[in-house]
N, C-alpha and C positions, 0 to 999 in steps of 0.2 A: 665304375662299379657302384651299384646302389647300396645304401646302408640297409642292414637287416633290422626290421622293426622288432621291438621287444616281444610282441605277441608271436611272431614267427619263430623267434628263438626258443620258445617253450613248446612249440608244437611237437617236435620229436619226443620230448619228455612226456607230454601228455599221452601221445600214442603208445609209448612204451608202457606207461602205467595202466592204460586201458587194456592192453594185451595181457599183462601180467594178471590183472584182476579177472579178466575173462577166462584165463586158463584154470584158475581156481574154481570158477563157476562150472566149467565143463566137467571137472572131476566130480563135483557134487551132483550134477545132472545125470551123469552116467553111472551113478551109484558107487563111486569110489570116494575116498577121502573122509569117510565117516564110519563110526562103529556100527551104525544101524543097517549098513548094507544097502542104503538107498531105498528103503521101504516106504519113505514118505512120512513116517511117523517120527516121534521124538527120538533123539539119540542120546547116548551117554547116560549121565546121571538121571536125566528126566525120564528116560525109557525105563530104567531100573525102578524108579519110584513108581511110575505108572503100573508096571508089572506087579510090584509088591502090593499096591493098592488093589489092583484087580483081584489078586489071589485072596487078600484079606476080606474084600467085600463078598466074594463068592462063598468063602468059608463061613462068614457071619450069617449070610442069608440061609445057607444050608443048615446051620446050627439052630436057627430060630424056628421053633415049631409052630409059631403063630402065622408064618408066611409060607405059602405054597410056592417055592421058587422054581418049580419044574419048567415054567414057561417064561422065566425072566432071563433076558440077555443083559450082560454087563459089559460096558466099554469104558475105558479110561483114556483121557487125553489131557496132558498138562495138569494132572491132579483133579480134573473135573470128571465125575462119574456120571455116566448116562445109563439109565435103566429103561429097557424097552421090553415089549411082550405083553402078557396079560396075567392078571391075578383074579381070583374069584370075587373079591369084595373091595369096596372103597377103603375099608379099614386095613386090609393087607397092602394096598397100594401105598397108603400113608406110612405104615410100619416099615415097608421095604425101603422107602426113602430115608426114614429115620436111621435104620440100620446102616445104610451106606454112608450117611453123613457122620456117623460116630466113629468111623474108621479113621485112624491117624493119618494126617497129611492130606485129607480130602479137602479141596478148596471149595467145591460146590457139587451139588447133585442136581442133575436134570432128570426129572421123573416123567418118562413118557409111557409108563405102564397104563394099560387099558383095562377097564372093568366091563366085561360083557353085560349088555342089557338083557333083561329077562323078557 
């Protein structure tokens, strides 16, 4: 009988750990095992923070009379606010970015707003 090498002794353990690890990944890929329902976005506390930021940015833009927010789309991911769409002037573009940046817990603002050329 041949002696078993130390590497071969650990092979069943490694295979078992790999299978256990993959079973957890399967649940996440299939949409289970998370509070977010597998939507692909942040889950748990991060999702609620992003939702809160989204609502506050939308309210702040609507409340500011110097910005026409009717064509502004707001998205938030991991506390980074993205503004897209169009505004009538460069001043409104800058102001919309300032408003979004002043909302609590915003880490950064990505301002993709366009100003139509005349």
